[in-house]
Structures are given as structure tokens and as C-alpha cells.
C-alpha angles and dihedrals in degrees: 000000000000118000116225116222124200116232115240119239115235114259114252112236123196119248122229118261115270095023127101119241115259116260115250116253114259119252119248095254093049092048092050091052092049090051092051091051091052092051091050091051091051092051091049092051092050091050091049092053092050091051091050092053092047094042099095091054091047090059092052098260115148128227093250092058092050091050090049091052090049091051091049090052091050091050092050091049091047091050091050091049092049092049091050091048092050091049091052092047096243095116129037122170130179129202121249096256093053092049091049090050092050092048091050091051091049090050092050092049092049092048091048092050091048091048091050092050090047091050091049092052091047091051091051091048092050091048091051090047092052091047091050091049090049091051091047090053091055128072129227121201123201113214121192137181092037111180122236112271095033096109136157099289092047092045092049091051096042099048092040087076090071096047146309113317112213099182137006133183128182112197111238135182112259091217104045102015090229123144117267093206102252136081144177122231123190122201126194092232122053091210090060090052091053091050092050093049092048094046101041098040110114089004114157110232116175103312097335134084110221120228112208133175139155112254122229119244090246090060094052109085131173094259094052094097096031113137120221115266094227120048114231109257096218092046091049092050093047090052090049092052094046099044121115112263130207124236092260091053091047093051091047091051092048090050090054092049093050090048090053091051090051092052091050091050092049090052092052091048092050089052091053095251116139103205129143118196131182105248138156091294093060091044090052093050091049 
């Protein structure tokens, strides 16, 4: 004899505050019915999709017309995408005429630039050619064994008797500023330079015999008559001492010399030395 047992009811447990109670699990029959409804819904959705795909053919539309409509839709979408890209700056296309015009302008600009550079080079070349021709038309005389005291002013004045002297350079020591004993004299006319070299060669000047010759054009370079960048200090001071002074400068200098004599006399008197010397003051009174 089978013993019937009574199923226990599940114990009800309290739910925490603020949370909804869990839903009871569905019974087997209810779950099976819900699954059948889901299957029917899926079948209906699939049938609807098939009908939508076959709908254009059902209304008598051919495959060519559908393809044409698809192409039109693609073109419209492509136009929209291109317009959006142009608006955002990601795509920028020019027509053929504009591109050709821009290329022509660029070609003209490059040709103009090339012609300008070519003209500039030609101008420089012609200027150098004229300068070379000008130098070739002039004559440069080398003068050696120059005696001491025959400096630039004396040379300019002496050789100016033969013809116009365009440039002159007396070689000097960069340390002392003293003459090295040779110089270069340029005349405007080459014939004058030849006459000077012929006349002054082996010419006795003071205790020196001059050596003169006309220099070849290959020996005459651009730096031949270049003056030193820094003036020699000793030479500058010597020129300042030996320069011609005006009456005002001479009187000012004499006043300084007399004042210096007076200061020296006052120092001797303060030291108890009775000494009279003939200075600039006595020379001025005499």
C-alpha cells in the first residue's frame, strides 16, 4: 500500500525593504503555451519579410526597374555624402578649366622668375666684363726700392706730373706702420704707365735706385689696392702730430705749454728750490 505524502509548501521569506518581491515561477502548462506563442510570432515575422521582398514583383514590376531604382538611390546617397564631405572640407574638387588656368598661371610665374634671374645674372656678367675692360685699359706700375720719406702724399704729387693717378698704395707693416719700400701706382692711361716705368726705372732718388715696371693684367687683382681695415695707431698718432694747424689750434697748444711750465715752477718753489729756467713763457715774451 502506497503511502501518500503531502507536499510541503515553500516557506515564505521576507524581502528586504526597498526591493520588489520575486515573481513566482510559471507552471509547466503556462510555460509551454508562452513558447508556442513565441514560435507563431517568429513565423509571422518571417512571412511578412518574404512578402515585402517579393512585393515589387507581385505588382508587376520587372527586375530592371528595381535595379534602376536601386542605382538612383545609390546616386542620391553618393551626392549627399559628397556634399557633406565638401561642406566639412574633406573633399575639394576643381573642374578641368580651372585646373588648366591655375597651371598656366604657375607656368607663367616660373618663366617670369627664371627670366628675371637670367637677366640679373646677365647684368652682373656685363658689369664684371666692363670692369675688367676698364682695368685692362689702365696701367699699373710697380715701384720698388723706395727711400724712406717718399710716402703717399709725395708719391701722389710726384707721379701726378706724368698723368692722372687713379689709385695708389704704399705697402706698410701692419705692426709698425712703417714703409716696406715698394708701392703700386695706377694710371688712367696705359701709355702713361709705360712712360713712367721707362723713365723712372733705375732712377737714383736720395740713396736708393728705383725699380719700376708695368704689371701684367693677370697680376692685378681686386685686393691689390685694398686699404687695411684698422688704421695703424702709431701712424695715426704721427699724422696727428705732424698735421698743419690753424692759428687757433697753435694758440691753444702754446697756452697748454705755458700752463705746464707754470705748474713745474710752482712745484719747485714749494719744494724750496730757487731755480729759474727758460721755458715756453720766456720764449713767448721774447
